[in-house]
C-alpha positions in Angstrom: 0.0 0.0 0.0 1.2 3.5 -0.7 2.4 5.3 2.4 0.0 8.2 1.6 -3.0 6.0 0.8 -4.8 6.9 4.1 -4.4 10.7 3.7 -7.3 12.8 2.4 -7.0 14.4 -1.1 -4.9 17.5 -0.8 -6.0 20.9 -2.0 -3.5 23.2 -3.6 0.2 22.8 -4.1 3.1 22.6 -1.5 6.5 24.3 -1.9 8.7 22.5 0.6 12.0 24.1 1.5 15.0 23.1 3.6 16.5 25.9 5.7 19.9 27.4 5.1 23.2 26.4 6.7 23.5 27.0 10.5 26.3 27.5 12.9 25.7 23.9 14.1 26.1 22.6 10.6 29.3 24.6 10.1 30.7 23.2 13.4 29.7 19.6 12.8 27.2 19.4 15.6 23.9 17.5 15.7 20.9 19.9 15.8 17.9 17.7 16.0 15.0 19.6 17.4 17.2 22.2 19.0 15.0 25.4 19.0 17.5 27.9 17.8 20.8 27.4 15.9 21.3 30.6 13.9 22.0 30.8 10.2 25.6 31.4 9.0 26.3 33.9 6.2 26.2 31.0 3.8 22.8 30.1 5.2 21.5 33.6 4.6 22.9 33.4 1.0 21.1 30.1 0.5 17.8 31.7 1.7 18.3 34.6 -0.7 18.8 32.1 -3.5 15.5 30.3 -2.6 13.7 33.7 -2.4 15.0 34.7 -5.8 14.0 31.4 -7.4 10.5 31.5 -5.9 10.1 35.2 -6.9 11.0 34.3 -10.5 8.5 31.4 -10.5 5.6 33.0 -8.6 6.0 36.8 -8.9 5.3 39.3 -6.2 2.8 38.8 -3.5 1.8 35.2 -4.5 -1.2 33.6 -2.9 0.7 31.4 -0.5 0.0 30.3 3.0 3.3 30.5 4.9 4.2 27.5 7.2 7.4 26.8 9.1 8.9 24.7 11.8 9.0 26.9 14.9 12.8 26.7 15.1 14.8 29.9 14.7 16.7 28.6 11.7 13.5 27.8 9.8 11.9 31.2 10.7 15.1 33.1 9.7 15.1 31.3 6.3 11.4 32.2 5.9 12.0 35.8 6.7 14.4 36.2 3.8 12.2 34.3 1.4 9.1 36.3 2.5 11.0 39.5 1.8 11.7 38.4 -1.8 8.1 37.5 -2.3 6.8 40.7 -0.7 4.8 38.6 1.8 4.2 39.3 5.5 6.5 37.1 7.7 4.2 37.8 10.6 1.4 36.0 8.9 3.3 32.7 8.9 1.9 29.8 10.8 4.2 27.4 12.8 3.6 23.8 13.8 5.8 21.7 16.0 5.0 18.7 13.8 7.4 20.2 11.2 10.5 20.2 13.4 13.6 18.1 12.8 14.1 14.6 14.0 14.5 14.6 17.8 18.0 13.3 18.7 17.5 12.9 22.4 20.8 12.9 24.4 22.7 13.2 21.2 21.3 16.6 20.5 24.0 19.3 20.3 26.8 16.7 20.3 29.6 16.9 17.8 29.5 14.2 15.1 33.2 13.5 15.6 32.8 13.0 19.3 30.0 10.5 18.9 32.0 8.6 16.3 35.0 8.5 18.6 32.7 7.0 21.2 31.8 4.3 18.8 28.3 5.5 18.0 26.9 5.0 14.5 25.3 8.4 13.7 25.2 8.8 9.9 24.0 6.2 7.4 26.2 7.1 4.5 24.4 4.8 2.1 21.0 6.4 2.7 22.2 9.8 3.7 20.1 9.6 6.9 20.7 9.9 10.6 20.5 6.8 12.7 18.0 7.4 15.5 19.6 8.1 18.8 19.0 5.4 21.6 16.6 7.8 23.3 15.6 9.8 20.2 12.8 9.9 17.8 12.2 7.1 15.3 11.3 7.5 11.7 7.8 6.0 12.1 7.2 8.7 14.7 8.3 11.4 12.3 6.0 9.9 9.6 3.1 9.9 12.0 3.5 13.5 13.0 4.0 14.9 9.5 1.1 12.8 8.3 -1.1 14.3 11.0 -0.1 17.8 9.8 -0.9 16.9 6.2 -4.3 15.6 7.3 -5.1 18.7 9.2 -4.1 21.0 6.3 -5.4 18.9 3.4 -8.6 20.9 2.9 -7.1 24.4 3.2 -7.6 26.2 -0.1 -4.6 27.5 -2.0 -0.9 26.8 -2.1 1.6 26.6 0.8 5.2 27.4 1.4 6.6 25.1 4.1 10.1 25.7 5.6 11.5 22.6 7.3 14.6 20.5 7.9 16.7 17.9 6.2 15.4 14.7 7.7 11.8 15.7 8.6 11.3 17.2 5.1 12.5 14.0 3.5 10.0 11.9 5.4 7.2 14.4 4.7 8.1 14.4 1.0 8.2 10.6 1.0 4.8 10.4 2.6 3.4 12.9 0.1 4.8 11.2 -3.0 3.9 7.6 -1.8 7.6 6.6 -1.6 8.5 3.1 -0.4 9.7 2.6 3.1 13.5 2.8 3.5 14.7 -0.7 4.6 15.4 -0.7 8.3 13.8 2.6 9.0 10.1 1.7 8.9 9.1 4.9 7.0 9.4 6.5 3.6 11.9 9.1 2.8 12.4 11.1 -0.5 16.0 11.6 -1.8 18.1 14.0 0.1 18.6 17.6 -1.1 21.2 20.2 0.0 20.3 23.0 2.4 18.7 25.8 0.5 16.6 23.6 -1.8 12.9 23.9 -2.7 10.7 21.4 -4.2 7.1 21.5 -5.5 4.7 18.7 -4.7 1.4 18.7 -6.6 -0.9 15.6 -6.5 1.8 13.4 -5.3 4.4 14.5 -8.0 7.6 16.2 -6.9 9.6 18.6 -9.0 12.7 20.6 -8.0 12.2 24.3 -8.0 15.7 25.2 -6.8 18.7 23.0 -5.8 20.6 24.6 -3.0 24.3 24.9 -2.5 24.5 23.7 1.1 25.5 20.3 2.5 23.7 17.3 1.3 21.9 15.3 2.3 21.6 15.1 6.1 
């Protein structure tokens, strides 16, 4: 069965973006659901690129509902994009179901330190993060993003959604009916660099802008 078979039909189109590079990314630290890890200058530049790409595609003041993870890095990214689109950042809606994978006690740790301690953190083959022993699982991510999809399915018009590397992959996987990733128990779309935007309409995904940040996780 397709992973999105139980979801109601979706009104409108969804532009799903991955936030720009952050100070944690630059330092090699796990962010997870950390509430605020500020963008670097590269991250702001990536947000500018997304804003320009969306402005070229949609024009000024497009009819978009703005959605974002409540984390600072997602809201900073949205602020830059909204300026390009001449939309009111203050009209954005946030939802905790759009946050990044929760990494439990690994949150904030340096990747290198975890590796030295013998922990397996990054699945290089899939480009995914292994769940932390006390962290969130991929089925749990799929359940929360699916709940957000169900709650917003009937809203008229198009949406711009600013999210994170892992959680956006699971959301995109659910929306496109992707197969479960072996060993993870949930679907995940292919990874995209930070600063990327895709369009999903009726279960079909197209890339609007491929970012210049780190890929995939």
